[in-house]
Biotite code that builds the C-alpha atoms (Angstrom):
import biotite.structure as struc

atoms = struc.array([
    struc.Atom([0.055, 0.017, 0.071], chain_id="A", res_id=1, res_name="MET", atom_name="CA", element="C"),
    struc.Atom([1.333, 3.327, -0.864], chain_id="A", res_id=2, res_name="ALA", atom_name="CA", element="C"),
    struc.Atom([2.174, 6.013, 1.829], chain_id="A", res_id=3, res_name="HIS", atom_name="CA", element="C"),
    struc.Atom([-0.599, 8.503, 2.078], chain_id="A", res_id=4, res_name="SER", atom_name="CA", element="C"),
    struc.Atom([0.028, 11.801, 3.232], chain_id="A", res_id=5, res_name="GLU", atom_name="CA", element="C"),
    struc.Atom([-2.672, 14.051, 5.010], chain_id="A", res_id=6, res_name="THR", atom_name="CA", element="C"),
    struc.Atom([-2.727, 17.457, 3.312], chain_id="A", res_id=7, res_name="GLU", atom_name="CA", element="C"),
    struc.Atom([-1.803, 20.623, 5.426], chain_id="A", res_id=8, res_name="PRO", atom_name="CA", element="C"),
    struc.Atom([-4.875, 22.385, 6.662], chain_id="A", res_id=9, res_name="PRO", atom_name="CA", element="C"),
    struc.Atom([-6.314, 25.665, 5.358], chain_id="A", res_id=10, res_name="GLU", atom_name="CA", element="C"),
    struc.Atom([-5.857, 28.825, 7.329], chain_id="A", res_id=11, res_name="GLU", atom_name="CA", element="C"),
    struc.Atom([-9.533, 28.891, 7.966], chain_id="A", res_id=12, res_name="GLU", atom_name="CA", element="C"),
    struc.Atom([-9.339, 25.245, 9.509], chain_id="A", res_id=13, res_name="THR", atom_name="CA", element="C"),
    struc.Atom([-6.655, 26.412, 11.978], chain_id="A", res_id=14, res_name="LEU", atom_name="CA", element="C"),
    struc.Atom([-8.569, 29.503, 12.870], chain_id="A", res_id=15, res_name="ARG", atom_name="CA", element="C"),
    struc.Atom([-11.681, 27.232, 13.493], chain_id="A", res_id=16, res_name="ARG", atom_name="CA", element="C"),
    struc.Atom([-9.534, 24.787, 15.634], chain_id="A", res_id=17, res_name="TRP", atom_name="CA", element="C"),
    struc.Atom([-8.240, 27.793, 17.648], chain_id="A", res_id=18, res_name="GLU", atom_name="CA", element="C"),
    struc.Atom([-11.597, 29.076, 18.387], chain_id="A", res_id=19, res_name="ARG", atom_name="CA", element="C"),
    struc.Atom([-12.885, 25.769, 19.499], chain_id="A", res_id=20, res_name="GLU", atom_name="CA", element="C"),
    struc.Atom([-9.911, 25.232, 21.735], chain_id="A", res_id=21, res_name="GLN", atom_name="CA", element="C"),
    struc.Atom([-10.655, 28.626, 23.264], chain_id="A", res_id=22, res_name="ALA", atom_name="CA", element="C"),
    struc.Atom([-14.312, 27.829, 23.695], chain_id="A", res_id=23, res_name="GLN", atom_name="CA", element="C"),
    struc.Atom([-13.564, 24.426, 25.305], chain_id="A", res_id=24, res_name="LEU", atom_name="CA", element="C"),
    struc.Atom([-10.752, 25.689, 27.519], chain_id="A", res_id=25, res_name="LYS", atom_name="CA", element="C"),
    struc.Atom([-13.427, 27.769, 29.395], chain_id="A", res_id=26, res_name="ALA", atom_name="CA", element="C"),
    struc.Atom([-14.708, 24.521, 30.732], chain_id="A", res_id=27, res_name="ASN", atom_name="CA", element="C"),
    struc.Atom([-11.344, 23.192, 32.240], chain_id="A", res_id=28, res_name="VAL", atom_name="CA", element="C"),
    struc.Atom([-11.386, 22.681, 35.949], chain_id="A", res_id=29, res_name="ILE", atom_name="CA", element="C"),
    struc.Atom([-7.787, 22.835, 37.415], chain_id="A", res_id=30, res_name="GLU", atom_name="CA", element="C"),
    struc.Atom([-8.617, 21.433, 40.715], chain_id="A", res_id=31, res_name="GLU", atom_name="CA", element="C"),
    struc.Atom([-9.722, 18.222, 42.544], chain_id="A", res_id=32, res_name="ASP", atom_name="CA", element="C"),
    struc.Atom([-13.369, 17.232, 41.982], chain_id="A", res_id=33, res_name="THR", atom_name="CA", element="C"),
    struc.Atom([-13.511, 13.837, 43.408], chain_id="A", res_id=34, res_name="GLU", atom_name="CA", element="C"),
    struc.Atom([-13.582, 12.368, 47.049], chain_id="A", res_id=35, res_name="GLU", atom_name="CA", element="C"),
    struc.Atom([-10.767, 9.846, 46.213], chain_id="A", res_id=36, res_name="TRP", atom_name="CA", element="C"),
    struc.Atom([-8.507, 12.693, 45.373], chain_id="A", res_id=37, res_name="GLN", atom_name="CA", element="C"),
    struc.Atom([-8.636, 14.143, 48.773], chain_id="A", res_id=38, res_name="LYS", atom_name="CA", element="C"),
    struc.Atom([-7.162, 10.987, 50.438], chain_id="A", res_id=39, res_name="ASP", atom_name="CA", element="C"),
    struc.Atom([-3.385, 10.769, 50.620], chain_id="A", res_id=40, res_name="SER", atom_name="CA", element="C"),
    struc.Atom([-3.548, 7.091, 49.365], chain_id="A", res_id=41, res_name="THR", atom_name="CA", element="C"),
    struc.Atom([-6.311, 7.723, 47.138], chain_id="A", res_id=42, res_name="PHE", atom_name="CA", element="C"),
    struc.Atom([-8.895, 5.601, 48.920], chain_id="A", res_id=43, res_name="ALA", atom_name="CA", element="C"),
    struc.Atom([-11.953, 4.959, 46.790], chain_id="A", res_id=44, res_name="GLY", atom_name="CA", element="C"),
    struc.Atom([-9.835, 4.983, 43.533], chain_id="A", res_id=45, res_name="LEU", atom_name="CA", element="C"),
    struc.Atom([-10.456, 1.714, 41.919], chain_id="A", res_id=46, res_name="GLU", atom_name="CA", element="C"),
    struc.Atom([-10.188, 2.111, 38.019], chain_id="A", res_id=47, res_name="ARG", atom_name="CA", element="C"),
    struc.Atom([-7.553, 4.264, 36.074], chain_id="A", res_id=48, res_name="VAL", atom_name="CA", element="C"),
    struc.Atom([-7.793, 4.381, 32.312], chain_id="A", res_id=49, res_name="GLY", atom_name="CA", element="C"),
    struc.Atom([-5.217, 5.056, 29.822], chain_id="A", res_id=50, res_name="GLY", atom_name="CA", element="C"),
    struc.Atom([-5.385, 5.945, 26.082], chain_id="A", res_id=51, res_name="VAL", atom_name="CA", element="C"),
    struc.Atom([-2.992, 6.064, 23.058], chain_id="A", res_id=52, res_name="ASP", atom_name="CA", element="C"),
    struc.Atom([-2.946, 6.074, 19.169], chain_id="A", res_id=53, res_name="LEU", atom_name="CA", element="C"),
    struc.Atom([-0.409, 3.979, 17.343], chain_id="A", res_id=54, res_name="SER", atom_name="CA", element="C"),
    struc.Atom([0.170, 4.392, 13.772], chain_id="A", res_id=55, res_name="TYR", atom_name="CA", element="C"),
    struc.Atom([0.947, 1.719, 11.002], chain_id="A", res_id=56, res_name="ALA", atom_name="CA", element="C"),
    struc.Atom([4.642, 2.019, 10.030], chain_id="A", res_id=57, res_name="LYS", atom_name="CA", element="C"),
    struc.Atom([5.185, 4.034, 6.873], chain_id="A", res_id=58, res_name="GLY", atom_name="CA", element="C"),
    struc.Atom([1.518, 5.250, 6.706], chain_id="A", res_id=59, res_name="ASN", atom_name="CA", element="C"),
    struc.Atom([0.118, 8.318, 8.822], chain_id="A", res_id=60, res_name="ASP", atom_name="CA", element="C"),
    struc.Atom([-3.522, 7.719, 8.162], chain_id="A", res_id=61, res_name="THR", atom_name="CA", element="C"),
    struc.Atom([-3.920, 4.191, 9.405], chain_id="A", res_id=62, res_name="ILE", atom_name="CA", element="C"),
    struc.Atom([-3.831, 3.772, 13.166], chain_id="A", res_id=63, res_name="ALA", atom_name="CA", element="C"),
    struc.Atom([-4.989, 1.850, 16.157], chain_id="A", res_id=64, res_name="CYS", atom_name="CA", element="C"),
    struc.Atom([-6.906, 3.711, 18.794], chain_id="A", res_id=65, res_name="ALA", atom_name="CA", element="C"),
    struc.Atom([-6.602, 1.991, 22.385], chain_id="A", res_id=66, res_name="SER", atom_name="CA", element="C"),
    struc.Atom([-8.327, 2.531, 25.582], chain_id="A", res_id=67, res_name="LEU", atom_name="CA", element="C"),
    struc.Atom([-7.541, 0.380, 28.537], chain_id="A", res_id=68, res_name="VAL", atom_name="CA", element="C"),
    struc.Atom([-8.818, 0.308, 32.165], chain_id="A", res_id=69, res_name="VAL", atom_name="CA", element="C"),
    struc.Atom([-6.523, -0.892, 35.027], chain_id="A", res_id=70, res_name="LEU", atom_name="CA", element="C"),
    struc.Atom([-7.434, -1.747, 38.570], chain_id="A", res_id=71, res_name="SER", atom_name="CA", element="C"),
    struc.Atom([-6.028, 0.452, 41.321], chain_id="A", res_id=72, res_name="TYR", atom_name="CA", element="C"),
    struc.Atom([-3.620, -0.030, 43.015], chain_id="A", res_id=73, res_name="PRO", atom_name="CA", element="C"),
    struc.Atom([-2.938, -3.210, 41.442], chain_id="A", res_id=74, res_name="ASP", atom_name="CA", element="C"),
    struc.Atom([-2.619, -2.049, 38.000], chain_id="A", res_id=75, res_name="LEU", atom_name="CA", element="C"),
    struc.Atom([-4.057, -5.135, 36.394], chain_id="A", res_id=76, res_name="GLU", atom_name="CA", element="C"),
    struc.Atom([-6.002, -4.746, 33.074], chain_id="A", res_id=77, res_name="VAL", atom_name="CA", element="C"),
    struc.Atom([-9.784, -4.914, 33.565], chain_id="A", res_id=78, res_name="LEU", atom_name="CA", element="C"),
    struc.Atom([-10.918, -3.772, 30.085], chain_id="A", res_id=79, res_name="TYR", atom_name="CA", element="C"),
    struc.Atom([-9.254, -3.261, 26.658], chain_id="A", res_id=80, res_name="GLU", atom_name="CA", element="C"),
    struc.Atom([-10.574, -1.581, 23.426], chain_id="A", res_id=81, res_name="ASP", atom_name="CA", element="C"),
    struc.Atom([-8.586, -1.469, 20.317], chain_id="A", res_id=82, res_name="CYS", atom_name="CA", element="C"),
    struc.Atom([-9.888, -0.372, 16.919], chain_id="A", res_id=83, res_name="GLN", atom_name="CA", element="C"),
    struc.Atom([-8.305, 0.328, 13.642], chain_id="A", res_id=84, res_name="MET", atom_name="CA", element="C"),
    struc.Atom([-9.130, 3.872, 12.520], chain_id="A", res_id=85, res_name="VAL", atom_name="CA", element="C"),
    struc.Atom([-8.429, 5.999, 9.506], chain_id="A", res_id=86, res_name="THR", atom_name="CA", element="C"),
    struc.Atom([-6.936, 9.465, 10.419], chain_id="A", res_id=87, res_name="VAL", atom_name="CA", element="C"),
    struc.Atom([-7.922, 11.999, 8.090], chain_id="A", res_id=88, res_name="SER", atom_name="CA", element="C"),
    struc.Atom([-7.163, 15.423, 9.982], chain_id="A", res_id=89, res_name="ALA", atom_name="CA", element="C"),
    struc.Atom([-3.599, 16.531, 9.347], chain_id="A", res_id=90, res_name="PRO", atom_name="CA", element="C"),
    struc.Atom([-1.002, 16.877, 12.248], chain_id="A", res_id=91, res_name="TYR", atom_name="CA", element="C"),
    struc.Atom([-0.203, 20.418, 13.278], chain_id="A", res_id=92, res_name="VAL", atom_name="CA", element="C"),
    struc.Atom([1.717, 21.315, 16.272], chain_id="A", res_id=93, res_name="ALA", atom_name="CA", element="C"),
    struc.Atom([-0.402, 22.243, 19.102], chain_id="A", res_id=94, res_name="GLY", atom_name="CA", element="C"),
    struc.Atom([-3.633, 20.839, 17.480], chain_id="A", res_id=95, res_name="TYR", atom_name="CA", element="C"),
    struc.Atom([-2.891, 16.957, 18.128], chain_id="A", res_id=96, res_name="LEU", atom_name="CA", element="C"),
    struc.Atom([-6.512, 16.690, 19.671], chain_id="A", res_id=97, res_name="ALA", atom_name="CA", element="C"),
    struc.Atom([-8.206, 17.508, 16.390], chain_id="A", res_id=98, res_name="PHE", atom_name="CA", element="C"),
    struc.Atom([-6.285, 14.666, 14.830], chain_id="A", res_id=99, res_name="ARG", atom_name="CA", element="C"),
    struc.Atom([-6.678, 12.046, 17.494], chain_id="A", res_id=100, res_name="GLU", atom_name="CA", element="C"),
    struc.Atom([-9.206, 13.027, 20.187], chain_id="A", res_id=101, res_name="ALA", atom_name="CA", element="C"),
    struc.Atom([-12.330, 11.979, 18.177], chain_id="A", res_id=102, res_name="PRO", atom_name="CA", element="C"),
    struc.Atom([-11.190, 8.283, 18.043], chain_id="A", res_id=103, res_name="PHE", atom_name="CA", element="C"),
    struc.Atom([-10.521, 8.237, 21.807], chain_id="A", res_id=104, res_name="LEU", atom_name="CA", element="C"),
    struc.Atom([-13.774, 9.839, 22.735], chain_id="A", res_id=105, res_name="VAL", atom_name="CA", element="C"),
    struc.Atom([-15.632, 7.214, 20.738], chain_id="A", res_id=106, res_name="GLU", atom_name="CA", element="C"),
    struc.Atom([-13.629, 4.494, 22.602], chain_id="A", res_id=107, res_name="ALA", atom_name="CA", element="C"),
    struc.Atom([-14.738, 5.968, 25.811], chain_id="A", res_id=108, res_name="ALA", atom_name="CA", element="C"),
    struc.Atom([-18.330, 6.131, 24.466], chain_id="A", res_id=109, res_name="GLN", atom_name="CA", element="C"),
    struc.Atom([-18.064, 2.224, 23.585], chain_id="A", res_id=110, res_name="ARG", atom_name="CA", element="C"),
    struc.Atom([-16.972, 1.581, 27.131], chain_id="A", res_id=111, res_name="LEU", atom_name="CA", element="C"),
    struc.Atom([-20.015, 3.261, 28.532], chain_id="A", res_id=112, res_name="GLN", atom_name="CA", element="C"),
    struc.Atom([-22.340, 1.440, 26.447], chain_id="A", res_id=113, res_name="GLU", atom_name="CA", element="C"),
    struc.Atom([-20.614, -2.119, 26.827], chain_id="A", res_id=114, res_name="ARG", atom_name="CA", element="C"),
    struc.Atom([-19.264, -1.918, 30.476], chain_id="A", res_id=115, res_name="GLU", atom_name="CA", element="C"),
    struc.Atom([-20.414, 1.120, 32.316], chain_id="A", res_id=116, res_name="PRO", atom_name="CA", element="C"),
    struc.Atom([-19.330, -0.337, 35.584], chain_id="A", res_id=117, res_name="GLY", atom_name="CA", element="C"),
    struc.Atom([-15.719, -0.329, 34.448], chain_id="A", res_id=118, res_name="LEU", atom_name="CA", element="C"),
    struc.Atom([-15.870, 3.463, 33.521], chain_id="A", res_id=119, res_name="ARG", atom_name="CA", element="C"),
    struc.Atom([-12.426, 4.843, 34.666], chain_id="A", res_id=120, res_name="PRO", atom_name="CA", element="C"),
    struc.Atom([-12.482, 7.237, 37.488], chain_id="A", res_id=121, res_name="GLN", atom_name="CA", element="C"),
    struc.Atom([-9.522, 9.140, 35.976], chain_id="A", res_id=122, res_name="VAL", atom_name="CA", element="C"),
    struc.Atom([-7.785, 8.936, 32.567], chain_id="A", res_id=123, res_name="LEU", atom_name="CA", element="C"),
    struc.Atom([-4.112, 9.304, 31.708], chain_id="A", res_id=124, res_name="LEU", atom_name="CA", element="C"),
    struc.Atom([-3.488, 10.639, 28.229], chain_id="A", res_id=125, res_name="VAL", atom_name="CA", element="C"),
    struc.Atom([-0.213, 10.325, 26.241], chain_id="A", res_id=126, res_name="ASP", atom_name="CA", element="C"),
    struc.Atom([0.257, 14.061, 25.662], chain_id="A", res_id=127, res_name="GLY", atom_name="CA", element="C"),
    struc.Atom([0.026, 17.451, 27.204], chain_id="A", res_id=128, res_name="ASN", atom_name="CA", element="C"),
    struc.Atom([-2.828, 19.030, 29.144], chain_id="A", res_id=129, res_name="GLY", atom_name="CA", element="C"),
    struc.Atom([-2.292, 22.715, 30.261], chain_id="A", res_id=130, res_name="VAL", atom_name="CA", element="C"),
    struc.Atom([1.256, 22.529, 29.401], chain_id="A", res_id=131, res_name="LEU", atom_name="CA", element="C"),
    struc.Atom([0.546, 23.715, 25.873], chain_id="A", res_id=132, res_name="HIS", atom_name="CA", element="C"),
    struc.Atom([0.930, 26.744, 23.769], chain_id="A", res_id=133, res_name="HIS", atom_name="CA", element="C"),
    struc.Atom([-2.790, 27.888, 24.450], chain_id="A", res_id=134, res_name="ARG", atom_name="CA", element="C"),
    struc.Atom([-2.977, 26.136, 27.788], chain_id="A", res_id=135, res_name="GLY", atom_name="CA", element="C"),
    struc.Atom([-5.363, 23.462, 26.152], chain_id="A", res_id=136, res_name="PHE", atom_name="CA", element="C"),
    struc.Atom([-3.520, 20.140, 25.075], chain_id="A", res_id=137, res_name="GLY", atom_name="CA", element="C"),
    struc.Atom([-5.128, 16.976, 24.048], chain_id="A", res_id=138, res_name="VAL", atom_name="CA", element="C"),
    struc.Atom([-5.481, 15.858, 27.748], chain_id="A", res_id=139, res_name="ALA", atom_name="CA", element="C"),
    struc.Atom([-7.673, 18.931, 28.409], chain_id="A", res_id=140, res_name="CYS", atom_name="CA", element="C"),
    struc.Atom([-9.624, 18.296, 25.223], chain_id="A", res_id=141, res_name="HIS", atom_name="CA", element="C"),
    struc.Atom([-10.423, 14.719, 26.341], chain_id="A", res_id=142, res_name="LEU", atom_name="CA", element="C"),
    struc.Atom([-11.306, 15.786, 29.818], chain_id="A", res_id=143, res_name="GLY", atom_name="CA", element="C"),
    struc.Atom([-13.935, 18.331, 28.735], chain_id="A", res_id=144, res_name="VAL", atom_name="CA", element="C"),
    struc.Atom([-15.375, 16.179, 25.989], chain_id="A", res_id=145, res_name="LEU", atom_name="CA", element="C"),
    struc.Atom([-15.596, 12.974, 28.171], chain_id="A", res_id=146, res_name="THR", atom_name="CA", element="C"),
    struc.Atom([-16.282, 14.816, 31.463], chain_id="A", res_id=147, res_name="GLY", atom_name="CA", element="C"),
    struc.Atom([-13.552, 12.524, 33.053], chain_id="A", res_id=148, res_name="LEU", atom_name="CA", element="C"),
    struc.Atom([-10.729, 13.710, 35.385], chain_id="A", res_id=149, res_name="PRO", atom_name="CA", element="C"),
    struc.Atom([-7.729, 13.774, 33.010], chain_id="A", res_id=150, res_name="CYS", atom_name="CA", element="C"),
    struc.Atom([-4.059, 13.923, 33.313], chain_id="A", res_id=151, res_name="ILE", atom_name="CA", element="C"),
    struc.Atom([-1.556, 14.659, 30.595], chain_id="A", res_id=152, res_name="GLY", atom_name="CA", element="C"),
    struc.Atom([1.714, 12.764, 30.649], chain_id="A", res_id=153, res_name="VAL", atom_name="CA", element="C"),
    struc.Atom([4.337, 13.687, 27.943], chain_id="A", res_id=154, res_name="ALA", atom_name="CA", element="C"),
    struc.Atom([7.651, 12.199, 27.196], chain_id="A", res_id=155, res_name="LYS", atom_name="CA", element="C"),
    struc.Atom([9.235, 15.300, 26.080], chain_id="A", res_id=156, res_name="ASN", atom_name="CA", element="C"),
    struc.Atom([9.099, 19.079, 27.083], chain_id="A", res_id=157, res_name="LEU", atom_name="CA", element="C"),
    struc.Atom([6.638, 21.187, 24.898], chain_id="A", res_id=158, res_name="LEU", atom_name="CA", element="C"),
    struc.Atom([7.942, 24.481, 24.138], chain_id="A", res_id=159, res_name="GLN", atom_name="CA", element="C"),
    struc.Atom([5.759, 26.911, 26.121], chain_id="A", res_id=160, res_name="VAL", atom_name="CA", element="C"),
    struc.Atom([6.288, 30.558, 27.138], chain_id="A", res_id=161, res_name="ASP", atom_name="CA", element="C"),
    struc.Atom([8.194, 30.875, 30.471], chain_id="A", res_id=162, res_name="GLY", atom_name="CA", element="C"),
    struc.Atom([9.563, 27.216, 30.218], chain_id="A", res_id=163, res_name="LEU", atom_name="CA", element="C"),
    struc.Atom([13.186, 26.359, 29.155], chain_id="A", res_id=164, res_name="ALA", atom_name="CA", element="C"),
    struc.Atom([14.946, 23.086, 28.864], chain_id="A", res_id=165, res_name="LYS", atom_name="CA", element="C"),
    struc.Atom([17.611, 23.844, 31.270], chain_id="A", res_id=166, res_name="ASP", atom_name="CA", element="C"),
    struc.Atom([19.057, 22.528, 34.547], chain_id="A", res_id=167, res_name="GLU", atom_name="CA", element="C"),
    struc.Atom([16.241, 24.009, 36.649], chain_id="A", res_id=168, res_name="LEU", atom_name="CA", element="C"),
    struc.Atom([13.620, 22.289, 34.612], chain_id="A", res_id=169, res_name="HIS", atom_name="CA", element="C"),
    struc.Atom([15.513, 19.036, 34.937], chain_id="A", res_id=170, res_name="LYS", atom_name="CA", element="C"),
    struc.Atom([15.197, 19.405, 38.843], chain_id="A", res_id=171, res_name="GLU", atom_name="CA", element="C"),
    struc.Atom([11.429, 20.021, 38.505], chain_id="A", res_id=172, res_name="GLN", atom_name="CA", element="C"),
    struc.Atom([10.526, 17.420, 35.905], chain_id="A", res_id=173, res_name="ALA", atom_name="CA", element="C"),
    struc.Atom([8.979, 14.142, 37.305], chain_id="A", res_id=174, res_name="LEU", atom_name="CA", element="C"),
    struc.Atom([11.389, 11.115, 37.181], chain_id="A", res_id=175, res_name="ARG", atom_name="CA", element="C"),
    struc.Atom([9.118, 7.811, 37.294], chain_id="A", res_id=176, res_name="SER", atom_name="CA", element="C"),
    struc.Atom([11.677, 6.045, 39.320], chain_id="A", res_id=177, res_name="TYR", atom_name="CA", element="C"),
    struc.Atom([14.890, 6.893, 41.038], chain_id="A", res_id=178, res_name="ASN", atom_name="CA", element="C"),
    struc.Atom([17.357, 5.689, 38.402], chain_id="A", res_id=179, res_name="LYS", atom_name="CA", element="C"),
    struc.Atom([15.325, 6.956, 35.474], chain_id="A", res_id=180, res_name="SER", atom_name="CA", element="C"),
    struc.Atom([17.476, 9.153, 33.116], chain_id="A", res_id=181, res_name="THR", atom_name="CA", element="C"),
    struc.Atom([14.733, 10.457, 31.236], chain_id="A", res_id=182, res_name="LYS", atom_name="CA", element="C"),
    struc.Atom([11.901, 12.477, 32.919], chain_id="A", res_id=183, res_name="PRO", atom_name="CA", element="C"),
    struc.Atom([8.296, 12.676, 31.969], chain_id="A", res_id=184, res_name="ILE", atom_name="CA", element="C"),
    struc.Atom([6.111, 15.765, 32.080], chain_id="A", res_id=185, res_name="TYR", atom_name="CA", element="C"),
    struc.Atom([2.843, 15.705, 33.902], chain_id="A", res_id=186, res_name="VAL", atom_name="CA", element="C"),
    struc.Atom([0.075, 18.584, 33.585], chain_id="A", res_id=187, res_name="SER", atom_name="CA", element="C"),
    struc.Atom([-3.378, 18.894, 34.458], chain_id="A", res_id=188, res_name="VAL", atom_name="CA", element="C"),
    struc.Atom([-6.026, 17.926, 31.986], chain_id="A", res_id=189, res_name="GLY", atom_name="CA", element="C"),
    struc.Atom([-9.297, 18.352, 33.781], chain_id="A", res_id=190, res_name="HIS", atom_name="CA", element="C"),
    struc.Atom([-10.823, 17.955, 37.142], chain_id="A", res_id=191, res_name="ARG", atom_name="CA", element="C"),
    struc.Atom([-7.587, 17.552, 38.978], chain_id="A", res_id=192, res_name="THR", atom_name="CA", element="C"),
    struc.Atom([-4.912, 19.742, 40.593], chain_id="A", res_id=193, res_name="CYS", atom_name="CA", element="C"),
    struc.Atom([-1.288, 19.388, 39.593], chain_id="A", res_id=194, res_name="LEU", atom_name="CA", element="C"),
    struc.Atom([-0.278, 17.909, 43.059], chain_id="A", res_id=195, res_name="GLU", atom_name="CA", element="C"),
    struc.Atom([-2.699, 15.124, 42.945], chain_id="A", res_id=196, res_name="SER", atom_name="CA", element="C"),
    struc.Atom([-1.910, 14.517, 39.241], chain_id="A", res_id=197, res_name="ALA", atom_name="CA", element="C"),
    struc.Atom([1.855, 13.966, 39.933], chain_id="A", res_id=198, res_name="VAL", atom_name="CA", element="C"),
    struc.Atom([1.240, 11.784, 42.959], chain_id="A", res_id=199, res_name="ARG", atom_name="CA", element="C"),
    struc.Atom([-1.188, 9.529, 40.956], chain_id="A", res_id=200, res_name="LEU", atom_name="CA", element="C"),
    struc.Atom([1.061, 9.365, 38.059], chain_id="A", res_id=201, res_name="VAL", atom_name="CA", element="C"),
    struc.Atom([4.142, 8.314, 40.242], chain_id="A", res_id=202, res_name="GLN", atom_name="CA", element="C"),
    struc.Atom([1.899, 5.588, 42.065], chain_id="A", res_id=203, res_name="SER", atom_name="CA", element="C"),
    struc.Atom([0.935, 4.302, 38.517], chain_id="A", res_id=204, res_name="CYS", atom_name="CA", element="C"),
    struc.Atom([4.650, 3.808, 37.258], chain_id="A", res_id=205, res_name="CYS", atom_name="CA", element="C"),
    struc.Atom([6.304, 0.391, 37.178], chain_id="A", res_id=206, res_name="ARG", atom_name="CA", element="C"),
    struc.Atom([8.509, 1.763, 34.347], chain_id="A", res_id=207, res_name="TYR", atom_name="CA", element="C"),
    struc.Atom([9.167, 5.307, 32.967], chain_id="A", res_id=208, res_name="ARG", atom_name="CA", element="C"),
    struc.Atom([5.758, 5.556, 31.268], chain_id="A", res_id=209, res_name="ILE", atom_name="CA", element="C"),
    struc.Atom([2.639, 4.999, 33.860], chain_id="A", res_id=210, res_name="PRO", atom_name="CA", element="C"),
    struc.Atom([1.150, 1.578, 33.299], chain_id="A", res_id=211, res_name="GLU", atom_name="CA", element="C"),
    struc.Atom([-2.216, 2.789, 32.022], chain_id="A", res_id=212, res_name="PRO", atom_name="CA", element="C"),
    struc.Atom([-0.537, 4.588, 29.089], chain_id="A", res_id=213, res_name="ILE", atom_name="CA", element="C"),
    struc.Atom([2.022, 1.860, 28.655], chain_id="A", res_id=214, res_name="ARG", atom_name="CA", element="C"),
    struc.Atom([-0.634, -0.869, 28.365], chain_id="A", res_id=215, res_name="GLN", atom_name="CA", element="C"),
    struc.Atom([-2.685, 1.162, 25.842], chain_id="A", res_id=216, res_name="ALA", atom_name="CA", element="C"),
    struc.Atom([0.469, 1.685, 23.711], chain_id="A", res_id=217, res_name="ASP", atom_name="CA", element="C"),
    struc.Atom([1.512, -2.001, 23.886], chain_id="A", res_id=218, res_name="ILE", atom_name="CA", element="C"),
    struc.Atom([-1.879, -3.394, 23.057], chain_id="A", res_id=219, res_name="ARG", atom_name="CA", element="C"),
    struc.Atom([-2.384, -0.911, 20.157], chain_id="A", res_id=220, res_name="SER", atom_name="CA", element="C"),
    struc.Atom([0.934, -1.926, 18.503], chain_id="A", res_id=221, res_name="ARG", atom_name="CA", element="C"),
    struc.Atom([0.109, -5.513, 18.888], chain_id="A", res_id=222, res_name="GLU", atom_name="CA", element="C"),
    struc.Atom([-3.198, -5.074, 17.397], chain_id="A", res_id=223, res_name="TYR", atom_name="CA", element="C"),
    struc.Atom([-1.728, -3.397, 14.418], chain_id="A", res_id=224, res_name="ILE", atom_name="CA", element="C"),
    struc.Atom([0.656, -6.238, 14.033], chain_id="A", res_id=225, res_name="ARG", atom_name="CA", element="C"),
    struc.Atom([-1.967, -8.801, 14.015], chain_id="A", res_id=226, res_name="LYS", atom_name="CA", element="C"),
    struc.Atom([-4.332, -6.947, 11.616], chain_id="A", res_id=227, res_name="HIS", atom_name="CA", element="C"),
    struc.Atom([-1.934, -5.453, 9.109], chain_id="A", res_id=228, res_name="LEU", atom_name="CA", element="C"),
    struc.Atom([0.446, -7.641, 7.012], chain_id="A", res_id=229, res_name="SER", atom_name="CA", element="C"),
    struc.Atom([3.903, -6.554, 5.955], chain_id="A", res_id=230, res_name="SER", atom_name="CA", element="C"),
    struc.Atom([5.163, -3.971, 4.936], chain_id="A", res_id=231, res_name="PRO", atom_name="CA", element="C"),
    struc.Atom([2.734, -2.101, 7.140], chain_id="A", res_id=232, res_name="LEU", atom_name="CA", element="C"),
    struc.Atom([2.957, -4.496, 10.032], chain_id="A", res_id=233, res_name="GLY", atom_name="CA", element="C"),
    struc.Atom([5.130, -2.332, 12.138], chain_id="A", res_id=234, res_name="GLY", atom_name="CA", element="C"),
    struc.Atom([4.051, 0.629, 14.147], chain_id="A", res_id=235, res_name="THR", atom_name="CA", element="C"),
    struc.Atom([5.453, 4.121, 15.023], chain_id="A", res_id=236, res_name="SER", atom_name="CA", element="C"),
    struc.Atom([4.553, 6.775, 17.596], chain_id="A", res_id=237, res_name="PRO", atom_name="CA", element="C"),
    struc.Atom([2.667, 8.652, 14.768], chain_id="A", res_id=238, res_name="GLY", atom_name="CA", element="C"),
    struc.Atom([3.638, 11.732, 12.758], chain_id="A", res_id=239, res_name="PRO", atom_name="CA", element="C"),
    struc.Atom([4.018, 14.721, 14.755], chain_id="A", res_id=240, res_name="GLY", atom_name="CA", element="C"),
    struc.Atom([4.030, 12.946, 18.313], chain_id="A", res_id=241, res_name="ARG", atom_name="CA", element="C"),
    struc.Atom([7.783, 13.683, 18.623], chain_id="A", res_id=242, res_name="LYS", atom_name="CA", element="C"),
    struc.Atom([7.315, 17.186, 17.233], chain_id="A", res_id=243, res_name="GLU", atom_name="CA", element="C"),
    struc.Atom([4.339, 17.884, 19.562], chain_id="A", res_id=244, res_name="GLU", atom_name="CA", element="C"),
    struc.Atom([6.473, 17.139, 22.570], chain_id="A", res_id=245, res_name="ALA", atom_name="CA", element="C"),
    struc.Atom([9.773, 18.374, 21.721], chain_id="A", res_id=246, res_name="GLU", atom_name="CA", element="C"),
    struc.Atom([10.817, 22.236, 22.041], chain_id="A", res_id=247, res_name="PRO", atom_name="CA", element="C"),
    struc.Atom([10.912, 24.407, 19.118], chain_id="A", res_id=248, res_name="LYS", atom_name="CA", element="C"),
    struc.Atom([14.585, 25.696, 18.228], chain_id="A", res_id=249, res_name="HIS", atom_name="CA", element="C"),
])
């Protein structure tokens, strides 16, 4: 299958996306709203969700959207939903949600229809929350659209005014475990304060990446391998994923 590139968006599309971000941003709640968040051990928290999109190798329009729900604090998989999707919206730095969020919202809706009792009490998202050019990353977008408490977990530092990738930021970035050489960047998505978000992410880390996101990533990649034959049997993090997270120079 030939490599199919998505076309760059028109200026009007970007303006429309920016307006939508601004409208949705007004609904973001940057404080704890759940009883379990008030407890130092998160007593009452039983289900933590994770979402991710993996792309077929060499193709930026074929992907697998994955949603998993893990038990807490044991972090065992209770629910898994992987589905192949065709991504039509182009990647533009700062607008990742318009490319990927619709498929993740649909996954959350399927979960609500199929297994409402397994609805996650909080969702960990592979991407940024308020740590974003306009203070409204994909974790905020998903939080507002699903109504779920959401936390953004990024692998690299996004260039945002007032932030610099220097020695000070290295001291402030979250390291998943003591010997980790690569930090992760946690930000508020929706219905959580930063302190609670950081504590929860730390408690969900067996490796560098918190387990809900890690399991969503592993399962989406495996799903692609099973459903696509060579040469598209591989996976990639997705076009723009790296650009979305890394600083501009």
